[in-house]
C-alpha positions in Angstrom: -4.0 -27.0 6.1 -2.0 -25.0 8.7 0.9 -26.6 10.4 -1.1 -26.2 13.6 -3.7 -29.1 13.7 -7.2 -27.7 13.1 -10.2 -29.2 14.9 -13.9 -28.4 15.3 -16.3 -27.9 18.2 -19.8 -28.6 16.7 -22.5 -27.1 19.0 -25.2 -29.0 17.2 -27.0 -25.7 16.8 -30.7 -25.7 16.0 -31.1 -22.9 13.5 -34.1 -20.7 13.1 -36.9 -22.7 11.5 -34.8 -25.9 11.8 -35.9 -29.1 13.6 -33.8 -31.1 16.0 -33.8 -33.9 13.4 -32.4 -31.5 10.8 -29.8 -30.2 13.3 -28.5 -33.7 14.1 -28.4 -34.6 10.4 -26.4 -31.4 10.0 -23.8 -32.8 12.5 -23.2 -35.7 10.2 -22.7 -33.4 7.2 -20.4 -31.2 9.2 -18.2 -34.2 10.4 -18.1 -35.6 6.8 -17.0 -32.2 5.5 -14.4 -31.9 8.3 -13.0 -35.4 7.4 -12.8 -34.4 3.8 -11.0 -31.1 4.5 -8.4 -32.6 6.9 -9.7 -31.4 10.3 -8.1 -33.5 13.1 -11.2 -34.1 15.3 -14.8 -33.0 15.9 -16.1 -32.6 19.5 -19.6 -32.2 20.9 -20.4 -30.4 24.1 -22.9 -31.5 26.7 -25.7 -28.9 27.2 -29.1 -29.3 28.8 -32.3 -27.4 28.7 -31.3 -25.4 25.7 -33.7 -24.7 22.9 -31.0 -24.0 20.4 -28.5 -26.8 21.1 -29.1 -30.5 20.3 -26.0 -32.1 21.9 -27.4 -33.0 25.3 -26.2 -36.7 24.8 -22.7 -36.5 23.3 -22.0 -40.3 23.4 -25.2 -41.0 21.5 -24.5 -38.3 18.9 -20.8 -39.5 18.6 -22.1 -43.0 17.9 -24.3 -41.8 15.0 -21.6 -39.5 13.5 -18.9 -42.2 13.8 -21.1 -44.7 11.9 -21.3 -42.2 9.1 -17.6 -41.2 8.9 -14.4 -43.2 8.5 -11.3 -41.7 9.9 -11.8 -38.4 11.8 -11.5 -38.5 15.6 -14.7 -37.8 17.5 -15.2 -36.9 21.1 -16.8 -34.9 23.8 -15.9 -31.2 24.3 -17.0 -32.0 26.8 -18.8 -34.4 29.0 -19.7 -32.6 32.2 -18.4 -35.1 34.6 -20.2 -33.9 37.7 -23.4 -34.9 35.9 -22.3 -38.6 35.7 -20.6 -41.4 37.5 -17.1 -42.1 36.0 -18.1 -45.8 35.5 -21.0 -44.8 33.3 -18.8 -42.6 31.1 -16.2 -45.3 30.9 -18.8 -47.8 29.7 -20.4 -45.4 27.2 -17.1 -44.2 25.7 -15.6 -47.7 26.0 -18.4 -49.0 23.8 -17.6 -46.3 21.3 -13.9 -47.1 21.4 -14.5 -50.8 20.8 -16.8 -50.0 17.8 -14.5 -47.3 16.4 -11.0 -48.1 17.5 -8.5 -45.2 17.6 -11.1 -42.5 16.9 -12.6 -41.6 20.2 -11.6 -38.8 22.7 -13.1 -37.8 26.1 -12.9 -34.1 26.9 -14.0 -33.5 30.5 -15.5 -30.4 32.1 -16.5 -29.8 35.7 -19.4 -27.3 35.1 -22.9 -28.7 35.0 -23.5 -27.3 31.5 -26.9 -26.0 32.5 -28.8 -23.9 35.0 -29.4 -24.9 38.7 -33.0 -26.0 38.1 -31.9 -28.4 35.4 -29.0 -29.6 37.5 -31.5 -30.6 40.1 -33.6 -32.4 37.5 -30.4 -34.4 36.6 -30.6 -35.7 40.2 -27.0 -34.9 40.9 -25.3 -33.8 44.1 -24.6 -30.0 44.0 -21.2 -30.7 45.5 -20.3 -33.2 42.8 -17.9 -30.6 41.1 -15.8 -30.6 44.2 -14.8 -34.2 43.4 -13.9 -33.5 39.8 -10.2 -34.3 40.1 -10.8 -37.6 41.9 -13.5 -38.5 39.3 -11.1 -37.9 36.5 -8.5 -40.2 38.1 -11.2 -42.8 38.7 -12.3 -42.7 35.1 -8.7 -43.0 34.0 -8.5 -46.2 36.0 -11.6 -47.7 34.4 -10.1 -47.1 31.0 -6.8 -48.6 31.8 -5.8 -52.0 33.2 -6.0 -50.9 36.9 -9.4 -49.9 38.2 -9.3 -47.5 41.2 -12.5 -49.2 42.6 -11.9 -52.6 44.0 -13.7 -55.4 42.2 -15.3 -53.1 39.6 -14.3 -53.2 36.0 -15.8 -51.2 33.1 -16.9 -53.5 30.3 -16.6 -52.1 27.6 -13.9 -49.6 28.7 -11.2 -51.8 30.3 -7.9 -51.5 28.5 -9.2 -49.0 25.8 -6.9 -46.2 27.1 -9.1 -43.6 25.5 -7.2 -40.3 25.7 -8.6 -37.8 28.2 -8.6 -34.0 27.8 -9.2 -31.5 30.5 -11.4 -28.6 29.4 -11.5 -25.3 31.2 -12.4 -21.6 31.2 -10.4 -20.7 34.3 -7.0 -21.5 35.9 -8.3 -24.6 37.8 -8.4 -26.8 34.6 -5.0 -25.7 33.6 -3.5 -26.7 37.0 -5.3 -30.0 37.0 -4.3 -30.9 33.5 -0.7 -30.0 34.3 -0.6 -32.2 37.5 -2.2 -35.2 35.7 -0.1 -34.8 32.6 -3.2 -34.5 30.3 -3.9 -32.3 27.3 -5.6 -29.1 28.1 -8.3 -27.3 26.0 -9.1 -23.7 27.0 -12.6 -22.4 26.1 -11.5 -19.1 24.7 -14.4 -19.1 22.3 -16.7 -17.9 25.1 -14.4 -17.2 28.1 -11.3 -15.3 26.8 -10.3 -13.5 30.0 -7.7 -16.0 31.3 -6.5 -17.7 28.2 -2.8 -16.6 28.2 -2.4 -17.0 32.0 -4.0 -20.5 31.9 -1.8 -21.7 29.1 1.3 -20.3 30.8 0.4 -22.2 34.0 -0.3 -25.4 32.2 2.9 -25.3 30.2 5.1 -24.3 33.2 3.7 -26.9 35.6 3.2 -29.8 33.2 4.2 -33.2 34.5 4.7 -36.0 31.9 2.3 -39.0 32.2 1.7 -42.3 30.6 -0.7 -40.6 28.2 1.4 -37.5 27.3 5.1 -36.7 27.5 4.9 -33.0 26.9 2.2 -30.3 27.1 -0.5 -30.2 24.5 -2.4 -26.9 24.7 -5.6 -26.3 22.7 -7.3 -23.0 22.3 -10.6 -22.2 20.7 -11.9 -19.3 18.6 -15.1 -18.4 16.8 -15.3 -18.4 13.0 -17.8 -17.1 10.5 -16.3 -17.2 7.1 -18.5 -16.3 4.1 -18.0 -15.4 0.5 -18.5 -11.7 1.5 -17.7 -9.9 4.7 -21.1 -8.4 4.7 -22.7 -11.8 4.8 -20.4 -13.0 7.6 -21.2 -9.9 9.7 -24.9 -10.4 9.1 -24.6 -14.0 10.4 -22.6 -12.7 13.4 -25.4 -10.3 14.3 -27.9 -13.2 14.2 -25.6 -15.2 16.5 -25.3 -12.3 18.9 -29.1 -12.2 19.1 -29.4 -15.9 19.8 -26.7 -15.5 22.5 -28.5 -12.6 24.0 -31.8 -14.5 24.3 -30.0 -17.4 25.9 -27.9 -15.4 28.4 -30.3 -12.7 29.4 -33.6 -14.5 28.9 -34.2 -18.2 29.7 -37.1 -20.7 30.0 -39.0 -18.4 32.4 -38.1 -15.1 30.7 -38.2 -15.3 26.9 -37.1 -12.0 25.4 -39.0 -10.4 22.5 -37.1 -9.3 19.4 -37.6 -5.7 20.5 -36.1 -6.5 24.0 -33.1 -8.1 22.4 -32.5 -5.0 20.2 -32.7 -2.8 23.2 -30.3 -5.0 25.1 -27.8 -5.0 22.2 -27.9 -1.2 22.3 -27.3 -1.1 26.0 -24.1 -1.4 28.1 -25.0 -5.0 28.8 -23.9 -5.8 25.3 -20.3 -5.4 26.4 -20.6 -8.9 28.0 -21.6 -10.3 24.6 -18.8 -8.4 22.9 -16.3 -9.9 25.3 -17.5 -13.4 24.5 -16.6 -12.8 20.9 -13.1 -11.4 21.7 -11.4 -14.2 19.8 -13.3 -14.3 16.5 -12.6 -14.3 12.8 -15.5 -13.0 10.8 -15.4 -12.0 7.2 -14.2 -13.2 3.8 -11.4 -15.7 3.3 -8.6 -13.0 3.6 -10.0 -11.4 6.7 -10.5 -14.8 8.4 -6.9 -15.8 7.5 -5.5 -12.6 9.0 -7.5 -13.0 12.2 -6.6 -16.7 12.7 -2.9 -16.1 12.0 -3.0 -13.2 14.5 -4.5 -15.6 17.1 -2.0 -18.3 16.4 1.0 -15.9 16.7 -0.3 -14.5 20.0 -1.3 -17.8 21.7 0.9 -20.4 20.0 -1.5 -23.3 20.6 -0.5 -26.9 19.8 -4.0 -27.3 18.3 -6.7 -24.8 17.2 -10.3 -25.7 18.0 -12.8 -23.6 16.0 -16.5 -23.0 16.4 -18.3 -22.1 13.2 -21.1 -19.8 14.4 -23.1 -19.8 11.2 -26.8 -19.5 10.7 -27.5 -23.0 9.3 -25.8 -26.2 8.1 -25.0 -25.0 4.5 -23.5 -21.8 5.9 -21.3 -23.9 8.3 -20.1 -26.1 5.6 -19.1 -23.1 3.5 -17.4 -21.5 6.4 -15.4 -24.7 7.0 -14.4 -24.8 3.3 -13.3 -21.1 3.4 -11.3 -21.6 6.6 -9.5 -24.6 5.2 -8.7 -22.6 2.1 -7.4 -19.7 4.2 -5.2 -22.0 6.2 -3.5 -23.7 3.2 
C-alpha cells in the first residue's frame, strides 16, 4: 500500500435491483476486503430519508460489521451531532468501544444529513447546529474521565477516550478542529471547492491536545477502478444518474429516466461535474496516476476513498485494483 494511510468511506449504497438487506451484507463484505487489503479504517455516514443509502444508523451498522471483522478500525464518517444528544452518542459508541477495544472512531459533522422535512421528523431543534462546538466538547468529556455535565456519567463511554474527528466541507470545520486539536477530514469527494484553503487553515492554526500532538489532515476522493476504463466510465455514468435523481428530484419529485438524461445534457450538469472534481476513474494505471496526482497536490496525512461502483462485487474489485495501484 501507499505510504499515505488508505481508508474507506462506505456509503452503504443500495444498488439498482438490490435490497436493503443485500446492501448491508455488502458492507460486511467490503469491510472484510478492506481488512484483507490493509486499509486503515472504514467509516459510515449518517443519512436519512434516502432511497439509495442504507447507513441511517451508523452505530448499529458498525456493531454488525465489527462483529464480522477482526482488526480494521470502524467509525462514523460521520455522526451528524445536531441530530443527537452528546450523551446518547457517548453511550452508543462507548458500548462499541467496550465490545471492540481499540477499533472505534467517531467522526462528527454539524449538518443534519437530510432535508428540512426529515430534520423536523427527527424532532430536533433547528438551531442545534449552532451549538456544535459545545456539543463536541461535551461529548469529549463523556468519553474521558471528566464529564462536563455535573453528576452525569456515560456508561458505557466513561474512560474509553474514543478518538474524535471533525468532518467538514467548509472552513468552519477546519477552524474548529484546529482549535480543539483534533484530526480533520475534509469531504472533498462531494465538496471540492475549499479543500486547499481548509487544510491550510487547519495546519496553520492547529493547537496540540491530549488526543493529538500535531495536525492529522484527511482528504477524500471518488474511485471507480475496473478492469477496463470503458467499464469504469460506464459505472461513473450510472452514478451520475443516481446523484442527479437525488439532487434535483427528491421524495416529492421523482425524475424519470428521460428527465435525468435531459438534465445531464443541460448546464445544470456542471454542478454534478464539480462534485466529481477529485475522482479517479479507469483501469489500474489511470487510477494510479489520478490518485498520485491528488496526493502530490494535497499532501494529506490520510486518504479516504469512496468507491462509487454499481454493486458490491464491483466495489470489491475496485478496492482490489486500487490497492494494487498503490503498491
